[in-house]
C-alpha beads as a LAMMPS data file, in Angstrom:
LAMMPS data file: protein, C-alpha beads

104 atoms
103 bonds

1 atom types
1 bond types

-500.0 500.0 xlo xhi
-500.0 500.0 ylo yhi
-500.0 500.0 zlo zhi

Masses

1 110.0

Atoms # bond

1 1 1 9.773 1.585 -16.186
2 1 1 12.059 1.422 -13.160
3 1 1 9.035 1.833 -10.895
4 1 1 7.237 -1.049 -12.624
5 1 1 10.334 -3.199 -12.197
6 1 1 10.583 -2.252 -8.514
7 1 1 6.919 -3.083 -7.883
8 1 1 7.370 -6.374 -9.739
9 1 1 10.392 -7.286 -7.632
10 1 1 8.566 -6.376 -4.421
11 1 1 5.593 -8.492 -5.508
12 1 1 7.730 -11.534 -6.278
13 1 1 9.726 -11.090 -3.068
14 1 1 6.606 -10.780 -0.937
15 1 1 5.070 -13.797 -2.641
16 1 1 8.177 -15.932 -1.997
17 1 1 8.424 -14.728 1.588
18 1 1 4.729 -15.270 2.254
19 1 1 4.733 -18.795 0.905
20 1 1 7.890 -19.776 2.800
21 1 1 6.858 -18.341 6.186
22 1 1 4.340 -19.865 8.589
23 1 1 3.007 -16.582 9.964
24 1 1 0.059 -14.784 8.397
25 1 1 -0.448 -11.090 7.815
26 1 1 -3.809 -10.143 9.293
27 1 1 -3.701 -6.357 9.236
28 1 1 -1.350 -3.862 7.639
29 1 1 -1.267 -0.067 7.690
30 1 1 0.597 2.048 5.147
31 1 1 1.945 5.551 5.834
32 1 1 1.682 7.860 2.799
33 1 1 3.842 10.986 2.545
34 1 1 1.609 13.995 1.808
35 1 1 4.277 16.607 2.333
36 1 1 5.187 19.304 -0.108
37 1 1 8.681 17.830 -0.353
38 1 1 7.502 15.291 -2.913
39 1 1 6.246 16.178 -6.375
40 1 1 2.922 15.133 -7.860
41 1 1 4.789 12.550 -9.948
42 1 1 6.462 11.121 -6.840
43 1 1 3.128 11.063 -5.022
44 1 1 1.539 9.146 -7.900
45 1 1 4.443 6.687 -7.828
46 1 1 4.111 6.322 -4.051
47 1 1 0.400 5.562 -4.415
48 1 1 1.158 3.026 -7.152
49 1 1 3.666 1.227 -4.909
50 1 1 1.282 1.149 -1.925
51 1 1 -1.463 -0.366 -4.091
52 1 1 0.960 -2.850 -5.668
53 1 1 2.245 -4.059 -2.306
54 1 1 -1.308 -4.375 -0.953
55 1 1 -2.337 -6.427 -4.000
56 1 1 0.699 -8.691 -3.599
57 1 1 -0.061 -9.231 0.085
58 1 1 -3.666 -9.995 -0.779
59 1 1 -2.580 -12.684 -3.263
60 1 1 -0.441 -14.273 -0.550
61 1 1 -3.287 -14.116 1.963
62 1 1 -5.746 -15.716 -0.442
63 1 1 -3.238 -18.454 -1.313
64 1 1 -2.949 -19.222 2.410
65 1 1 -6.707 -19.116 2.978
66 1 1 -6.617 -16.018 5.174
67 1 1 -8.003 -12.520 4.785
68 1 1 -5.795 -9.500 5.305
69 1 1 -7.248 -6.078 6.019
70 1 1 -5.593 -2.842 4.934
71 1 1 -5.449 0.706 6.252
72 1 1 -3.546 3.864 5.359
73 1 1 -2.726 7.137 7.015
74 1 1 -1.119 10.157 5.425
75 1 1 1.341 12.540 6.983
76 1 1 2.757 15.956 6.283
77 1 1 2.259 18.934 8.566
78 1 1 -0.576 16.874 10.072
79 1 1 -1.757 13.316 9.703
80 1 1 -5.139 11.913 8.741
81 1 1 -6.819 8.638 7.888
82 1 1 -6.860 7.762 4.198
83 1 1 -8.503 4.387 4.742
84 1 1 -9.693 2.717 7.909
85 1 1 -8.997 -1.000 8.258
86 1 1 -10.922 -2.665 5.418
87 1 1 -10.793 -5.203 2.601
88 1 1 -8.611 -4.724 -0.474
89 1 1 -11.326 -3.393 -2.800
90 1 1 -12.361 -0.600 -0.409
91 1 1 -8.720 0.140 0.411
92 1 1 -7.872 0.516 -3.278
93 1 1 -10.809 2.884 -3.755
94 1 1 -9.823 5.027 -0.774
95 1 1 -6.127 5.226 -1.664
96 1 1 -6.813 5.846 -5.362
97 1 1 -8.995 8.849 -4.514
98 1 1 -6.586 10.330 -1.971
99 1 1 -5.375 13.729 -3.236
100 1 1 -1.838 15.004 -2.732
101 1 1 -2.253 17.688 -0.042
102 1 1 1.276 19.067 -0.404
103 1 1 1.489 19.961 3.275
104 1 1 4.324 22.376 4.086

Bonds

1 1 1 2
2 1 2 3
3 1 3 4
4 1 4 5
5 1 5 6
6 1 6 7
7 1 7 8
8 1 8 9
9 1 9 10
10 1 10 11
11 1 11 12
12 1 12 13
13 1 13 14
14 1 14 15
15 1 15 16
16 1 16 17
17 1 17 18
18 1 18 19
19 1 19 20
20 1 20 21
21 1 21 22
22 1 22 23
23 1 23 24
24 1 24 25
25 1 25 26
26 1 26 27
27 1 27 28
28 1 28 29
29 1 29 30
30 1 30 31
31 1 31 32
32 1 32 33
33 1 33 34
34 1 34 35
35 1 35 36
36 1 36 37
37 1 37 38
38 1 38 39
39 1 39 40
40 1 40 41
41 1 41 42
42 1 42 43
43 1 43 44
44 1 44 45
45 1 45 46
46 1 46 47
47 1 47 48
48 1 48 49
49 1 49 50
50 1 50 51
51 1 51 52
52 1 52 53
53 1 53 54
54 1 54 55
55 1 55 56
56 1 56 57
57 1 57 58
58 1 58 59
59 1 59 60
60 1 60 61
61 1 61 62
62 1 62 63
63 1 63 64
64 1 64 65
65 1 65 66
66 1 66 67
67 1 67 68
68 1 68 69
69 1 69 70
70 1 70 71
71 1 71 72
72 1 72 73
73 1 73 74
74 1 74 75
75 1 75 76
76 1 76 77
77 1 77 78
78 1 78 79
79 1 79 80
80 1 80 81
81 1 81 82
82 1 82 83
83 1 83 84
84 1 84 85
85 1 85 86
86 1 86 87
87 1 87 88
88 1 88 89
89 1 89 90
90 1 90 91
91 1 91 92
92 1 92 93
93 1 93 94
94 1 94 95
95 1 95 96
96 1 96 97
97 1 97 98
98 1 98 99
99 1 99 100
100 1 100 101
101 1 101 102
102 1 102 103
103 1 103 104
């Protein structure tokens, strides 16, 4: 429940900020922690937040008549590309299917 509240607050905050600012967000890249220091539950929550923020940014972009592209990398002992720069639908698919590697 706290996570849902946090995502909701981030969404509302981003929306208010996006509407009040003149600059647009064209491209954004998220960094996802794949280390073994976070549990599977924390990783699921992290993924949920990344997707929620991306969706909020996409709503702002559409309201402003622009198109934002999204990318994600993961990091742990090594880093890799989760999603190359793409539209929201493809980004959501890529991030949703990203397994928790639990790197040491």
